[in-house]
C-alpha positions in Angstrom: -10.2 34.5 72.0 -10.0 34.9 68.2 -12.6 33.0 66.3 -11.1 30.6 63.5 -12.8 31.0 60.1 -12.9 28.1 57.6 -10.2 28.4 55.0 -11.6 29.6 51.8 -11.3 27.4 48.6 -9.1 28.8 45.9 -11.0 28.8 42.6 -8.9 27.8 39.5 -10.1 29.4 36.3 -11.7 26.9 34.1 -9.4 27.6 31.2 -6.4 26.9 33.4 -8.0 23.7 34.6 -9.1 22.6 31.0 -5.5 23.2 29.7 -3.9 21.2 32.5 -6.4 18.2 31.8 -5.4 18.6 28.1 -1.8 18.4 28.9 -2.4 15.3 30.9 -4.5 13.6 28.2 -2.0 14.2 25.4 0.8 13.1 27.7 -1.1 9.8 28.3 -1.5 9.4 24.5 2.2 9.9 23.9 2.8 7.1 26.5 0.4 4.7 25.1 0.8 5.3 21.2 3.6 3.6 19.6 6.9 5.4 18.8 6.8 8.3 21.2 7.6 6.7 24.5 6.1 9.5 26.4 8.6 12.0 25.0 7.0 15.4 25.9 8.9 17.1 23.1 6.0 15.9 20.9 3.4 17.6 23.2 2.9 20.7 21.1 2.7 18.6 17.9 0.3 16.3 19.6 -1.9 19.3 20.5 -1.7 20.9 17.0 -2.7 17.7 15.2 -5.4 16.5 17.6 -3.7 13.3 18.6 -6.0 10.4 19.6 -5.2 7.1 21.2 -4.5 4.5 18.4 -3.8 0.9 18.8 -0.8 -0.5 16.8 1.7 -3.4 17.2 5.5 -3.0 16.9 7.1 -5.0 14.0 10.7 -5.6 15.0 11.7 -8.1 12.2 11.0 -8.2 8.6 7.3 -9.2 7.9 8.5 -11.4 5.1 11.6 -13.3 5.8 11.9 -12.6 9.5 15.4 -11.1 9.0 16.9 -8.4 11.2 16.6 -4.7 10.3 19.8 -2.7 9.2 21.0 -0.5 12.2 19.9 2.9 10.5 16.3 3.6 9.8 15.2 5.1 6.4 13.6 7.9 8.3 10.4 8.3 10.4 6.9 9.8 9.9 3.7 10.3 11.9 0.4 8.6 10.9 -2.6 8.1 12.7 -1.1 9.5 15.9 1.6 6.8 15.6 5.3 7.3 15.1 6.5 4.8 12.6 10.1 4.3 11.3 11.1 2.7 8.1 13.5 -0.3 8.6 15.4 -2.2 5.7 15.8 -5.9 6.1 19.3 -7.1 5.9 18.4 -10.3 4.2 15.7 -9.8 1.6 16.0 -6.0 1.2 12.2 -5.3 1.9 11.7 -1.9 3.6 8.8 -1.9 6.2 7.2 0.5 8.6 8.0 -0.8 12.0 4.4 -0.2 13.3 1.2 -1.8 12.0 -2.0 0.0 12.8 -5.0 -1.8 14.1 -6.9 -3.4 11.3 -10.1 -1.8 12.4 -8.5 1.7 11.8 -7.3 0.6 8.4 -10.7 -0.8 7.2 -12.3 2.4 8.4 -9.8 4.5 6.5 -10.3 2.7 3.1 -14.0 2.7 3.5 -13.7 6.5 3.0 -10.7 7.2 0.8 -10.4 6.4 -3.0 -14.1 6.6 -3.6 -14.2 9.6 -5.9 -15.6 8.7 -9.2 -13.4 11.2 -11.0 -10.2 9.5 -9.5 -11.1 6.2 -11.2 -12.7 7.4 -14.4 -10.2 10.3 -15.2 -7.1 10.3 -13.1 -6.3 6.7 -13.6 -7.7 6.1 -17.2 -4.2 5.9 -18.8 -3.0 3.7 -16.0 -5.9 1.3 -16.5 -5.6 1.3 -20.3 -1.9 0.5 -20.0 -2.5 -2.4 -17.7 -5.4 -3.7 -19.8 -3.0 -4.1 -22.7 -0.4 -5.9 -20.6 -3.1 -8.2 -19.2 -4.3 -8.8 -22.8 -0.9 -9.8 -23.8 -0.3 -12.3 -21.0 -3.8 -13.9 -20.6 -4.6 -17.0 -22.6 -8.0 -17.5 -24.3 -10.8 -17.9 -21.7 -8.4 -16.8 -18.9 -9.5 -16.5 -15.3 -8.3 -13.2 -13.9 -8.1 -12.1 -10.3 -7.7 -8.5 -9.5 -6.4 -8.2 -5.9 -7.2 -4.9 -4.3 -9.4 -4.0 -7.5 -11.7 -1.5 -5.7 -14.8 -0.8 -7.8 -13.6 -2.9 -10.7 -12.8 -0.2 -13.1 -9.5 -1.7 -14.2 -11.3 -5.1 -15.0 -13.9 -3.1 -16.8 -11.1 -2.0 -19.3 -9.9 -5.5 -19.5 -13.2 -7.1 -20.3 -13.7 -4.3 -22.9 -10.5 -5.7 -24.7 -11.1 -9.3 -23.8 -14.7 -10.4 -23.4 -13.6 -13.9 -23.2 -12.0 -13.6 -19.8 -13.7 -14.5 -16.4 -12.9 -11.7 -13.7 -13.0 -11.9 -10.0 -12.5 -8.6 -8.1 -11.0 -8.6 -4.5 -10.9 -5.8 -2.0 -10.7 -5.1 1.6 -13.7 -2.8 1.5 -17.1 -4.5 1.1 -18.5 -1.2 -0.3 -16.2 -1.5 -3.3 -16.7 -5.1 -4.1 -20.4 -4.5 -3.9 -20.1 -1.7 -6.5 -18.0 -4.0 -8.7 -20.6 -6.6 -8.7 -23.6 -4.2 -9.2 -21.9 -2.1 -11.8 -20.2 -4.6 -13.9 -21.5 -8.0 -12.8 -18.0 -9.3 -11.7 -17.7 -12.0 -9.2 -16.2 -10.7 -6.0 -14.1 -11.7 -2.9 -14.1 -9.3 0.0 -11.2 -9.6 2.5 -7.5 -9.4 3.0 -4.7 -11.9 2.8 -6.3 -14.2 5.2 -9.5 -14.5 3.0 -7.3 -15.0 -0.1 -5.3 -17.8 1.7 -8.7 -19.6 2.3 -10.0 -19.0 -1.3 -10.1 -22.2 -3.4 -9.9 -20.6 -6.9 -7.1 -21.0 -9.6 -6.2 -18.1 -11.8 -4.2 -17.7 -15.2 -3.6 -14.0 -14.5 -3.3 -12.3 -10.9 -3.2 -8.5 -10.9 -2.2 -6.2 -8.1 -2.3 -2.6 -9.1 -0.9 -0.2 -6.3 -1.9 -2.6 -3.6 1.0 -4.8 -2.5 2.4 -2.3 -0.1 -1.0 -2.1 1.8 -1.1 -5.8 3.0 0.5 -6.1 6.5 0.8 -9.9 6.3 2.9 -9.9 3.2 4.3 -13.4 3.7 0.8 -14.8 3.9 0.0 -12.9 0.7 3.0 -14.4 -1.1 1.9 -17.9 0.0 -1.7 -17.2 -1.2 -0.5 -16.0 -4.6 1.7 -19.2 -5.0 -1.3 -21.4 -4.5 -3.9 -19.3 -6.5 -1.7 -18.9 -9.6 -2.4 -21.6 -12.2 0.4 -23.5 -14.0 1.6 -21.2 -16.9 0.0 -18.2 -15.2 1.2 -14.6 -15.0 1.4 -12.0 -12.3 1.0 -8.3 -13.1 2.1 -5.8 -10.3 2.0 -2.1 -10.5 3.9 -0.2 -7.7 5.6 3.0 -7.0 9.2 3.6 -8.0 10.3 6.3 -5.6 12.7 4.5 -3.3 15.7 6.4 -4.6 14.0 9.8 -4.1 13.2 8.7 -0.6 16.9 7.8 0.1 18.3 11.0 -1.4 15.7 13.2 0.4 16.5 11.5 3.8 20.2 11.9 3.4 19.7 15.7 2.6 17.5 15.9 5.6 20.1 14.4 8.0 22.8 16.7 6.5 20.8 19.9 7.0 19.1 19.3 10.3 20.3 19.0 13.9 20.0 15.7 15.8 17.3 17.1 18.1 15.2 18.2 15.0 15.6 14.9 13.4 14.2 13.1 16.4 11.0 15.1 15.8 10.9 14.4 12.0 7.2 13.8 11.2 7.1 13.1 7.5 9.2 11.8 4.5 7.8 13.9 1.5 8.3 11.3 -1.3 6.7 8.6 0.7 3.0 7.9 1.0 2.2 7.2 4.8 -0.5 5.0 4.0 2.0 2.4 2.6 3.2 -0.5 4.9 6.3 -1.0 2.7 8.7 0.4 0.1 9.0 -2.4 -2.5 11.9 -2.3 -4.8 12.0 -4.1 -8.2 15.0 -6.3 -7.1 13.1 -7.6 -4.2 10.0 -8.2 -6.4 12.1 -10.0 -9.1 13.5 -12.5 -6.5 10.0 -13.1 -5.0 8.4 -13.8 -8.5 11.2 -15.9 -9.7 10.9 -17.9 -6.4 7.2 -18.6 -7.5 8.6 -20.2 -10.7 7.9 -17.2 -13.0 10.9 -17.4 -15.2 10.3 -14.4 -17.3 10.2 -11.3 -15.1 10.4 -7.8 -16.7 9.9 -4.2 -15.7 8.1 -1.6 -17.6 7.4 2.1 -17.1 4.0 3.0 -16.1 2.0 6.1 -17.0 1.7 8.5 -14.1 -1.5 9.6 -12.5 -3.3 12.4 -14.4 -3.9 15.5 -12.5 -5.5 18.8 -13.9 -3.1 21.0 -15.7 -0.3 18.5 -16.0 -1.6 16.0 -18.5 0.6 17.3 -21.4 3.7 17.4 -19.2 3.1 13.9 -17.9 2.4 12.5 -21.3 5.7 14.0 -22.7 7.7 12.7 -19.6 6.1 9.2 -20.0 7.1 9.0 -23.7 10.6 10.1 -22.9 10.9 7.4 -20.1 9.5 4.8 -22.5 12.2 5.8 -25.0 15.0 5.6 -22.4 13.6 2.2 -21.1 13.8 0.8 -24.8 17.3 2.2 -25.4 18.7 0.7 -22.2 17.3 -2.7 -22.9 14.6 -2.5 -20.4 17.0 -1.9 -17.4 16.1 1.7 -16.6 12.7 2.8 -15.5 12.4 6.6 -14.8 8.6 6.8 -14.1 7.3 7.3 -10.5 5.5 3.8 -10.9 6.5 0.8 -12.7 4.7 -2.5 -13.8 6.5 -5.8 -13.0 5.3 -8.6 -15.0 6.2 -12.3 -14.2 5.1 -15.0 -16.6 5.7 -18.7 -17.3 4.4 -19.9 -20.5 5.8 -23.3 -20.6 3.0 -25.1 -19.0 -0.2 -23.5 -19.9 -3.3 -24.9 -18.3 -6.1 -26.5 -20.3 -8.5 -23.7 -21.1 -11.1 -26.3 -22.1 -11.3 -27.9 -18.7 -14.1 -27.4 -16.5 -13.0 -25.5 -13.3 -15.4 -24.8 -10.4 -16.4 -21.2 -10.2 -15.0 -19.3 -7.3 -17.2 -18.7 -4.3 -18.2 -15.2 -3.4 -17.2 -14.1 0.0 -18.4 -10.9 1.9 -17.0 -10.3 5.2 
């Protein structure tokens, strides 16, 4: 009788086993992360970019008015291993990303980025000086100024240099930034997002938001907080990007030159900053500010960010854009960023009245 021998185990090379496990891991990530719905066509892209599991929530309706989105998206992009589509509200015109990342991911991101000293002292110097002149124009004597998203307080340092009489409070989501503003310039600080602003009990003559409005996920709560924080006769100064037309033109060109299969794998929109939660157009902003009772709303061109080797070119372009803005009666702004100023001077607050100092909050 023939003796039976145990069946030998087939050894799988480690590289093959590791690759199979990697594929399973990335397939699980594509199933869990928003936007991909387990589509394996993204597998190669996920491996190349080292996808990780990231929590996010779907935003199906307009975060401001609750309106429905228009049928066609403005495009799609990948950010923090999440596929996000730009949707336009059919009611108020706000354009939003239909996925909001977990707040912990956002806080960790802003604890690291925009901390370079050269970025604030050199690249944004012209921007800060321009904003400081505008704030000087709208701020009454002894004004209380709140800088939302003010980072290290560099903009407010320019303001105080022109107007030593104003009282400044700097707000930012990153505690490391507000701590720096307090230590370097002695400003009062308020650390937190729109929820913290909604609980804040101060009143301000001027509220400034420089390149920050499109970062706040709960924009409806932020507008509500602004309406309460702004004193009678106060002003709002907002700087924001002015690239929505470039984004629309680029996306139309992309759809005209790419197949449907390639469009489904679109991972970026070049003129759009993926950090931004919204695209905010001046028409939307005007309606919002007028709804707060700011009857004088005007748009101004803003100096572009200074980068090495382009200062002369950007200076010439800004001078040209300013001239076009004046010649068109303030209706045409060609610069990549604009400043929207809303003011209502009819009911100025009593600057001699004693007002309780704002509480300093660190969270």
